[in-house]
KELOGU-294785 format. One record per residue: residue number from 1; z, y, x of N, C-alpha, C in turn. Coordinates in Angstrom, 3 decimals, always signed. Each point is the difference from the previous one (the first is absolute). Example, Ala and Ser with C-alpha at 12.3 -4.5 7.8 and 13.67 -1.06 7.14 Angstrom:
// KELOGU-294785
ATOM, 1, +7.800, -5.690, +13.190, +0.000, +1.190, -0.890, +0.000, +1.200, +0.900;
ATOM, 2, -0.720, +1.050, -0.350, +0.060, +1.190, +0.820, +0.730, +1.090, -0.770;
// end
This chain:
// KELOGU-294785
ATOM, 1, -13.341, -46.485, -4.465, -0.243, +0.542, +1.316, +0.005, +1.526, -0.022;
ATOM, 2, -0.582, +0.621, -1.030, -0.094, +1.442, -0.040, +1.199, +0.663, -0.655;
ATOM, 3, +0.882, -0.774, -0.639, +1.127, +0.587, -0.711, +1.230, +0.162, +0.879;
ATOM, 4, +0.966, +0.687, -0.533, +1.263, +0.211, +0.697, +0.870, -1.241, -0.186;
ATOM, 5, +0.484, -0.549, +1.073, +0.837, -1.186, -0.084, +1.440, +0.369, +0.332;
ATOM, 6, +0.920, -0.940, -0.224, +1.429, +0.265, +0.178, +0.336, +0.364, +1.430;
ATOM, 7, -0.687, -0.563, +0.962, +0.349, +0.292, +1.391, -0.499, +1.381, +0.424;
ATOM, 8, -1.028, +0.529, -0.671, -0.424, +1.375, +0.255, +1.112, +0.979, -0.389;
ATOM, 9, +0.557, -0.227, -1.188, +1.081, +0.863, -0.485, +1.218, -0.127, +0.906;
ATOM, 10, +0.300, -1.211, +0.467, +1.131, -0.215, +0.895, -0.183, +0.759, +1.312;
ATOM, 11, -1.201, +0.016, +0.524, -0.264, +0.736, +1.251, +0.187, +1.504, -0.224;
ATOM, 12, -0.462, +0.520, -1.130, +0.150, +1.418, -0.294, +1.485, +0.356, -0.118;
ATOM, 13, +0.793, -0.848, -0.662, +1.433, +0.248, -0.148, +0.691, -0.020, +1.357;
ATOM, 14, -0.346, -0.924, +0.843, +0.596, -0.079, +1.348, -0.356, +1.235, +0.823;
ATOM, 15, -1.244, +0.465, -0.103, -0.414, +1.196, +0.736, +0.792, +1.216, -0.489;
ATOM, 16, +0.195, +0.111, -1.327, +0.796, +1.108, -0.530, +1.441, -0.066, +0.489;
ATOM, 17, +0.573, -1.192, +0.017, +1.371, -0.145, +0.493, +0.102, +0.382, +1.471;
ATOM, 18, -0.976, -0.376, +0.785, +0.028, +0.335, +1.420, -0.188, +1.504, +0.229;
ATOM, 19, -0.900, +0.596, -0.775, -0.263, +1.423, +0.191, +1.140, +0.881, -0.488;
ATOM, 20, +0.517, -0.277, -1.191, +0.959, +0.894, -0.611, +1.445, -0.471, +0.103;
ATOM, 21, +0.229, -1.262, +0.182, +1.367, -0.511, +0.073, +0.591, -0.195, -1.379;
ATOM, 22, +1.110, -0.719, -0.039, +0.634, -0.315, -1.275, +0.654, +1.183, -0.667;
ATOM, 23, +0.452, +0.989, +0.778, +0.692, +1.149, -0.578, -0.963, +1.002, -0.629;
ATOM, 24, -1.157, +0.126, +0.572, -0.937, +1.020, -0.482, -0.826, -0.446, -1.194;
ATOM, 25, -0.192, -1.277, -0.185, -0.845, -0.467, -1.107, +0.551, +0.391, -1.370;
ATOM, 26, +1.312, -0.166, -0.288, +0.483, +0.450, -1.323, -0.171, +1.505, -0.213;
ATOM, 27, +0.215, +0.785, +1.056, -0.198, +1.451, -0.122, -1.459, +0.330, -0.279;
ATOM, 28, -0.893, -0.702, +0.679, -1.429, +0.232, -0.219, -0.407, -0.398, -1.413;
ATOM, 29, +0.571, -1.099, -0.504, -0.324, -0.437, -1.363, +0.511, +1.016, -1.020;
ATOM, 30, +1.218, +0.542, +0.223, +0.533, +1.026, -0.897, -0.887, +1.242, +0.005;
ATOM, 31, -0.398, +0.415, +1.184, -0.872, +1.174, +0.104, -1.328, -0.221, -0.693;
ATOM, 32, -0.549, -1.195, +0.142, -1.261, -0.319, -0.665, +0.181, +0.010, -1.514;
ATOM, 33, +1.131, -0.533, -0.477, +0.267, -0.002, -1.439, +0.140, +1.410, -0.547;
ATOM, 34, +0.715, +0.856, +0.737, +0.146, +1.397, -0.441, -1.355, +0.695, -0.046;
ATOM, 35, -0.801, -0.236, +1.016, -1.331, +0.618, +0.035, -0.844, -0.454, -1.178;
ATOM, 36, +0.076, -1.281, -0.330, -0.775, -0.510, -1.127, +0.483, +0.609, -1.322;
ATOM, 37, +1.346, +0.164, -0.154, +0.519, +0.619, -1.216, -0.463, +1.443, -0.130;
ATOM, 38, +0.030, +0.734, +1.104, -0.444, +1.397, -0.021, -1.478, +0.083, -0.346;
ATOM, 39, -0.796, -0.868, +0.618, -1.438, -0.029, -0.280, -0.260, -0.305, -1.466;
ATOM, 40, +0.741, -0.975, -0.546, -0.186, -0.376, -1.395, +0.348, +1.160, -0.932;
ATOM, 41, +1.109, +0.712, +0.291, +0.378, +1.117, -0.862, -1.005, +1.145, +0.104;
ATOM, 42, -0.531, +0.257, +1.195, -0.997, +1.066, +0.161, -1.299, -0.334, -0.723;
ATOM, 43, -0.418, -1.249, +0.065, -1.227, -0.406, -0.700, +0.211, +0.137, -1.507;
ATOM, 44, +1.193, -0.369, -0.473, +0.300, +0.157, -1.424, -0.018, +1.458, -0.424;
ATOM, 45, +0.559, +0.871, +0.832, +0.005, +1.431, -0.314, -1.418, +0.552, -0.012;
ATOM, 46, -0.835, -0.458, +0.916, -1.394, +0.459, +0.020, -0.736, -0.432, -1.256;
ATOM, 47, +0.237, -1.229, -0.463, -0.696, -0.463, -1.204, +0.491, +0.765, -1.228;
ATOM, 48, +1.307, +0.355, -0.048, +0.503, +0.799, -1.111, -0.608, +1.396, +0.005;
ATOM, 49, -0.148, +0.571, +1.192, -0.612, +1.321, +0.093, -1.442, -0.018, -0.482;
ATOM, 50, -0.733, -1.055, +0.355, -1.404, -0.062, -0.432, -0.094, -0.199, -1.508;
ATOM, 51, +0.958, -0.738, -0.588, -0.004, -0.166, -1.460, +0.298, +1.323, -0.691;
ATOM, 52, +0.907, +0.791, +0.565, +0.328, +1.294, -0.595, -1.184, +0.950, +0.074;
ATOM, 53, -0.754, -0.057, +1.088, -1.158, +0.888, +0.134, -1.090, -0.361, -0.994;
ATOM, 54, -0.121, -1.284, -0.341, -1.026, -0.422, -0.951, +0.386, +0.322, -1.439;
ATOM, 55, +1.280, +0.178, -0.285, +0.479, +0.268, -1.349, -0.330, +1.447, -0.394;
ATOM, 56, -0.796, +0.224, -1.071, -0.360, +1.377, -0.363, +1.206, +0.822, -0.467;
ATOM, 57, +1.001, -0.621, -0.623, +1.187, +0.739, -0.445, +0.772, +0.520, +1.216;
ATOM, 58, +0.010, -0.773, +1.062, +0.694, +0.429, +1.216, -0.706, +1.200, +0.610;
ATOM, 59, -1.323, -0.016, -0.006, -0.761, +1.104, +0.589, +0.197, +1.290, -0.788;
ATOM, 60, +0.099, -0.092, -1.319, +0.154, +1.200, -0.826, +1.369, +0.636, +0.217;
ATOM, 61, +1.015, -0.815, +0.269, +1.353, +0.528, +0.170, +0.219, +0.628, +1.365;
ATOM, 62, -0.748, -0.400, +0.970, +0.228, +0.506, +1.356, -0.950, +1.147, +0.286;
ATOM, 63, +0.560, +1.113, +0.329, -0.805, +1.151, +0.397, +0.422, +0.394, +1.401;
ATOM, 64, -0.961, +0.390, +0.759, +0.272, +0.399, +1.370, +0.229, +1.499, +0.021;
ATOM, 65, +1.156, +0.392, +0.491, +0.325, +1.419, +0.075, -0.717, +0.621, +1.189;
ATOM, 66, -0.623, +1.134, -0.258, -0.703, +0.701, +1.070, +1.006, +0.841, +0.779;
ATOM, 67, -0.089, +0.017, +1.313, +0.934, +0.818, +0.773, -0.282, +1.481, -0.201;
ATOM, 68, +1.043, +0.787, +0.138, -0.141, +1.440, -0.159, -0.825, +0.553, +1.156;
ATOM, 69, -0.862, +0.984, -0.265, -0.806, +0.545, +1.094, +0.888, +0.730, +1.004;
ATOM, 70, -0.363, -0.113, +1.224, +0.755, +0.640, +1.076, -0.664, +1.319, +0.330;
ATOM, 71, +0.764, +1.069, -0.113, -0.538, +1.311, +0.340, +0.501, +0.367, +1.386;
ATOM, 72, -0.897, +0.292, +0.915, +0.438, +0.334, +1.351, +0.672, +1.369, +0.032;
ATOM, 73, +1.069, +0.084, +0.722, +0.687, +1.280, +0.160, -0.380, +0.559, +1.357;
ATOM, 74, -0.414, +1.256, +0.033, -0.413, +0.568, +1.283, +1.211, +0.177, +0.917;
ATOM, 75, -0.208, -0.262, +1.248, +1.056, +0.169, +0.993, -0.024, +1.424, +0.521;
ATOM, 76, +1.175, +0.564, +0.290, +0.024, +1.353, +0.556, -0.565, -0.018, +1.418;
ATOM, 77, -0.592, +1.109, +0.431, -0.555, +0.008, +1.354, +1.125, -0.146, +1.021;
ATOM, 78, -0.288, -0.746, +1.017, +1.002, -0.254, +1.030, +0.129, +1.222, +0.898;
ATOM, 79, +1.227, +0.320, +0.331, +0.227, +1.121, +0.908, +0.296, -0.566, +1.381;
ATOM, 80, -1.044, -0.193, +0.750, +0.118, -0.573, +1.332, -0.247, +1.098, +1.018;
ATOM, 81, +0.907, +0.119, +0.927, -0.155, +0.986, +1.057, -0.935, -0.583, +1.068;
ATOM, 82, -0.957, +0.784, +0.484, -0.903, -0.524, +1.026, +0.750, -0.198, +1.320;
ATOM, 83, -0.436, -0.982, +0.724, +0.587, -0.286, +1.308, -0.678, +0.900, +1.032;
ATOM, 84, +0.793, +0.693, +0.815, -0.625, +0.875, +1.002, -0.729, -0.841, +1.053;
ATOM, 85, -1.097, +0.538, +0.550, -0.745, -0.769, +0.997, +0.821, -0.162, +1.283;
ATOM, 86, -0.305, -1.042, +0.706, +0.703, -0.299, +1.240, -0.450, +0.989, +1.074;
ATOM, 87, +0.977, +0.575, +0.697, -0.292, +0.958, +1.062, -0.201, -0.749, +1.315;
ATOM, 88, -0.998, +0.375, +0.765, -0.217, -0.686, +1.278, +1.121, +0.312, +0.999;
ATOM, 89, +0.271, -0.952, +0.856, +1.027, +0.147, +1.024, -0.688, +0.421, +1.292;
ATOM, 90, +0.520, +1.015, +0.647, -0.624, +0.528, +1.209, +0.635, -0.596, +1.259;
ATOM, 91, +0.108, -1.289, +0.082, +0.521, -0.648, +1.196, -1.066, -0.946, +0.521;
ATOM, 92, -0.065, -0.083, +1.296, -0.941, -0.936, +0.613, +0.587, -1.400, -0.117;
ATOM, 93, -0.838, -0.983, -0.263, +0.529, -1.359, -0.082, +0.493, -0.468, +1.373;
ATOM, 94, +1.087, -0.718, -0.016, +0.562, -0.518, +1.248, -0.618, -1.351, +0.282;
ATOM, 95, -0.525, -0.155, +1.186, -0.580, -1.258, +0.422, +1.092, -0.785, +0.708;
ATOM, 96, +0.209, -1.245, -0.461, +1.061, -0.809, +0.577, -0.562, -1.287, +0.569;
ATOM, 97, +0.711, -0.531, +1.001, -0.311, -1.304, +0.568, +1.287, -0.805, -0.077;
ATOM, 98, -0.043, -1.088, -0.723, +1.169, -0.860, -0.208, +1.192, +0.774, -0.556;
ATOM, 99, -0.255, +0.962, -0.858, +1.066, +0.743, -0.649, +0.493, +1.198, +0.782;
ATOM, 100, -0.475, +0.254, +1.196, +0.418, +1.158, +0.798, -1.137, +1.004, +0.056;
ATOM, 101, +0.323, +1.294, +0.049, -1.079, +0.984, +0.160, -0.767, -0.270, +1.287;
ATOM, 102, -1.265, +0.417, +0.000, -0.884, -0.339, +1.130, +0.484, +0.602, +1.309;
ATOM, 103, +0.650, +1.152, -0.008, +0.458, +0.609, +1.255, +1.226, -0.730, +0.558;
ATOM, 104, +0.720, -0.795, -0.823, +1.166, -0.727, +0.493, -0.328, -1.474, +0.222;
ATOM, 105, -1.185, -0.452, -0.309, -0.332, -1.414, +0.093, -0.111, -0.474, +1.435;
ATOM, 106, -0.209, +0.888, +0.975, -0.198, -0.407, +1.381, +1.271, -0.244, +0.720;
// end
């Protein structure tokens, strides 16, 4: 009663066929296989790296090179010309109504 029976698996397969169709299932299986291969190779590389770190001979051979110190170079002073102040305009503002001057609006 609590275990997986053959008709449970059949229902899951039918649902996958309905959702993805016959053309997409092989592509999905290939993609899943590639992903599993990549995962397996990455896990293997991680375990090799951890074995190398534990090996004392490996640690003695690897030295970390220190980067060269960076000496700041002074920048020359910028030759910027000052901007002259804005001169006021001696004109009275024109009052307009609907885009026409007020004396022509009537």
